[in-house]
C-alpha positions in Angstrom: 66.2 131.6 -11.6 65.6 131.8 -7.8 67.8 133.7 -5.4 69.1 130.5 -3.9 70.1 129.2 -7.4 71.7 132.5 -8.2 73.8 132.3 -5.0 74.9 128.7 -6.0 75.7 129.8 -9.5 77.9 132.8 -8.6 80.2 130.6 -6.5 81.7 129.3 -9.7 82.5 132.7 -11.4 84.2 135.9 -10.5 84.2 139.3 -12.2 87.5 140.3 -13.8 89.4 142.8 -11.7 90.7 146.1 -12.9 94.1 144.8 -11.8 94.6 141.9 -9.4 96.0 142.7 -6.0 98.3 140.4 -4.0 96.8 141.3 -0.6 93.2 141.8 0.4 93.7 144.3 3.2 92.0 147.2 1.5 90.5 145.6 -1.6 91.1 143.3 -4.5 92.1 145.8 -7.2 95.5 147.5 -7.7 95.9 151.2 -7.8 97.1 152.6 -11.2 99.5 154.8 -9.2 103.1 153.5 -8.4 104.9 154.3 -5.3 105.7 152.9 -1.8 102.5 151.1 -1.3 101.7 147.7 0.3 102.2 145.3 -2.6 105.4 144.6 -4.6 105.0 145.2 -8.3 108.3 145.0 -10.2 112.0 145.8 -10.3 113.2 148.5 -12.7 116.3 150.4 -13.5 117.2 153.3 -11.2 116.6 156.8 -12.6 117.7 160.1 -11.1 115.1 161.3 -8.6 114.2 157.8 -7.2 114.3 157.5 -3.4 117.4 155.9 -2.0 115.1 153.7 0.3 113.6 152.1 -2.8 116.9 150.7 -4.1 117.1 146.9 -3.9 120.8 146.5 -3.0 121.0 142.7 -3.4 119.5 142.8 -6.9 121.7 145.8 -7.8 124.8 143.8 -6.7 123.8 140.8 -8.8 123.0 143.0 -11.9 126.0 145.3 -11.5 123.6 148.4 -11.8 121.2 150.1 -9.5 117.6 148.8 -9.5 114.6 150.0 -7.5 111.5 148.3 -6.2 108.0 149.5 -7.3 105.0 149.0 -5.1 101.3 149.3 -5.6 98.5 150.0 -3.2 95.5 147.6 -3.2 92.3 149.5 -3.4 88.5 149.2 -3.3 86.9 150.4 -6.6 83.4 151.6 -7.4 81.1 149.4 -9.4 78.0 151.0 -11.0 75.2 149.1 -12.6 73.0 151.1 -14.9 69.7 149.6 -16.0 67.1 150.7 -18.6 63.7 151.1 -16.9 61.8 152.4 -19.9 58.6 150.9 -21.3 60.6 149.0 -23.9 61.9 146.8 -21.0 58.3 145.5 -20.7 58.8 143.7 -24.0 59.0 140.0 -24.1 62.2 138.1 -25.0 62.6 134.4 -25.6 61.5 131.7 -23.2 58.8 134.1 -21.9 61.4 136.2 -20.2 60.5 139.9 -20.1 63.5 142.2 -20.8 63.1 143.7 -17.3 63.4 140.2 -15.8 66.6 139.7 -17.8 67.9 143.1 -16.6 67.1 142.3 -13.0 68.8 138.9 -13.2 71.9 140.4 -14.9 72.1 143.3 -12.4 71.7 140.9 -9.4 74.5 138.6 -10.7 76.9 141.4 -11.4 75.9 143.2 -8.2 76.4 140.1 -6.0 79.8 139.4 -7.5 80.8 143.0 -7.0 79.7 143.0 -3.3 81.5 139.7 -2.8 84.8 141.3 -3.8 84.3 144.4 -1.7 83.4 147.0 -4.4 81.3 150.0 -3.6 78.3 148.9 -5.6 75.6 151.3 -6.9 72.5 150.6 -9.0 71.0 153.3 -11.3 67.9 152.9 -13.4 66.1 155.4 -15.6 63.7 156.3 -18.4 63.0 159.6 -20.1 61.5 161.2 -16.9 63.2 159.4 -14.0 66.7 158.7 -12.8 66.8 156.6 -9.6 70.1 156.3 -7.7 70.1 153.2 -5.3 73.0 152.9 -2.9 73.5 149.3 -1.8 76.0 150.1 1.0 78.0 146.9 0.1 75.2 144.8 1.6 73.4 141.9 0.0 70.2 142.9 1.8 70.1 146.5 0.4 71.2 145.1 -3.0 68.2 142.8 -3.1 65.9 145.6 -2.0 67.3 147.8 -4.8 66.8 145.0 -7.3 63.2 144.5 -6.1 62.5 148.2 -6.8 64.2 147.8 -10.2 61.9 144.9 -11.1 58.8 147.1 -10.4 60.2 150.1 -12.3 59.4 149.3 -15.9 55.7 149.9 -16.7 53.7 148.9 -19.8 52.5 152.4 -20.3 55.6 154.1 -18.9 58.0 156.6 -20.5 60.3 156.0 -23.4 64.0 155.4 -23.2 66.7 158.1 -22.6 69.9 156.6 -21.1 72.0 159.5 -22.3 71.2 161.6 -19.3 72.2 158.7 -17.1 75.6 158.6 -18.8 76.0 162.3 -18.2 75.1 161.9 -14.6 77.6 159.1 -14.1 80.4 161.2 -15.8 79.6 164.0 -13.3 79.2 161.8 -10.2 82.1 159.4 -10.7 85.1 161.4 -12.1 87.6 158.5 -11.4 88.0 155.2 -13.1 85.6 152.4 -12.0 83.6 149.4 -13.3 80.4 150.3 -15.2 77.9 147.7 -16.3 75.0 148.8 -18.5 71.8 146.7 -19.1 69.5 148.2 -21.7 67.3 147.3 -24.7 68.9 147.5 -28.1 66.8 150.5 -29.3 67.7 152.4 -26.1 71.4 151.9 -26.8 71.0 152.9 -30.5 69.8 156.3 -29.3 73.0 157.1 -27.5 75.4 159.6 -29.2 78.7 158.0 -30.2 80.7 160.9 -28.7 79.1 160.2 -25.3 80.0 156.5 -25.6 83.6 157.5 -26.4 83.8 159.5 -23.2 82.4 156.6 -21.2 85.0 154.3 -22.8 87.9 156.6 -22.0 87.0 156.9 -18.3 85.5 153.6 -17.2 86.0 149.8 -17.7 82.6 149.3 -19.3 80.4 146.3 -20.1 77.2 146.9 -22.1 74.5 144.2 -22.2 72.1 144.7 -25.1 68.7 143.1 -24.7 66.6 142.1 -27.7 62.9 141.5 -27.5 61.0 138.8 -29.3 60.0 139.7 -32.8 57.1 142.2 -32.3 55.6 141.2 -35.6 55.1 137.5 -34.6 51.5 136.4 -34.3 52.3 134.5 -31.1 52.6 137.7 -29.2 49.2 138.6 -27.7 49.9 142.1 -26.4 50.8 145.0 -28.7 54.6 145.6 -28.9 56.7 148.6 -29.8 58.2 149.1 -33.2 62.0 149.0 -32.6 62.5 151.5 -35.5 59.9 154.1 -34.8 59.0 153.4 -31.1 55.3 153.1 -32.0 52.8 150.5 -31.1 52.3 147.9 -33.8 48.7 147.0 -34.8 47.9 143.3 -35.1 47.1 143.5 -38.8 50.6 144.6 -39.6 52.2 141.5 -38.2 53.3 139.6 -41.3 56.1 137.4 -42.6 57.7 140.3 -44.5 57.6 142.5 -41.4 59.0 139.6 -39.5 62.0 139.3 -41.8 62.5 143.1 -41.9 62.7 143.2 -38.1 65.2 140.3 -37.9 67.4 142.0 -40.6 67.2 145.3 -38.7 68.2 143.8 -35.4 71.1 141.9 -37.0 72.4 145.0 -38.8 72.1 147.4 -35.9 73.5 145.0 -33.3 76.5 144.3 -35.6 77.0 148.0 -36.1 76.8 148.7 -32.4 79.1 145.8 -31.5 81.8 146.9 -34.0 81.7 150.5 -32.8 81.9 149.6 -29.1 84.7 147.2 -29.8 86.6 149.9 -31.6 86.5 152.2 -28.6 87.3 149.5 -26.0 83.8 148.8 -24.6 82.8 145.2 -24.0 79.4 144.2 -25.5 77.2 141.1 -25.2 73.7 140.6 -26.4 70.9 138.5 -25.0 67.2 137.8 -25.5 66.7 135.5 -22.5 68.2 134.7 -19.1 69.7 131.6 -20.5 71.4 133.4 -23.4 72.7 136.1 -21.0 74.3 133.4 -18.8 76.0 131.8 -21.8 77.3 135.1 -23.1 78.3 136.4 -19.7 80.3 133.3 -18.8 82.1 133.5 -22.2 82.8 137.2 -21.5 84.3 136.4 -18.1 86.5 133.7 -19.7 87.8 136.1 -22.4 88.6 138.8 -19.8 90.6 136.4 -17.6 92.7 135.2 -20.6 93.7 138.9 -21.2 94.6 139.6 -17.6 
């Protein structure tokens, strides 16, 4: 999908907010802290220690008991996009879409939507030996430049995956709550320790996008692929129907297991094997999130 089509597409969708703000002076999210901010939140019963200035005297007279006004401050939040740039991303998905192309498209769509609503957007991508931190400065120009660098990052003979160090880096660099979007191949995600994922779930509002490559045992694939189980190159003579079925069963079992665990700890998960399937799942995810807000 071209950049122009991507711009046209994003006009019809918006990312879910952490909490919706009533004003857009300082941002579109609401702070989790209550106090005397800019936006009215709710009326509640007076408790000893509340400021006298916060009492709503008209509402108190109607109820016959003291009530106070709560306010919230609209804020700008951080939005971090973490992409897998290991050699596994050079694998081919459906519709001749390489996994790195799906990752770039997903990152560009989420990044543009985040910039549109004023979030401080950052792109990270990594493999076993690299961790690149791209600051977009809330500019579509710098965002596009970062995405171009990401598209060139995955190499056929590059290093293997290691996204755990990126998660640890994020936990250290962003101590406060923010939006985190992760785009990585399924075998990369399966390497992550569950305890580390639990830490991510507690601190951030997280969406993980798992990318699945085309069956590496298929005879239609001309270049050697990586075995998702053992991370080894697969010789052509091993491509058979039994291996094909084994691969499909493995992907189904592991993706179901990962999805169930992420759901249990509060992390949103969608899976895609092409740009088209990502769009379908992402729009469905946006719709589900809006219904829960």
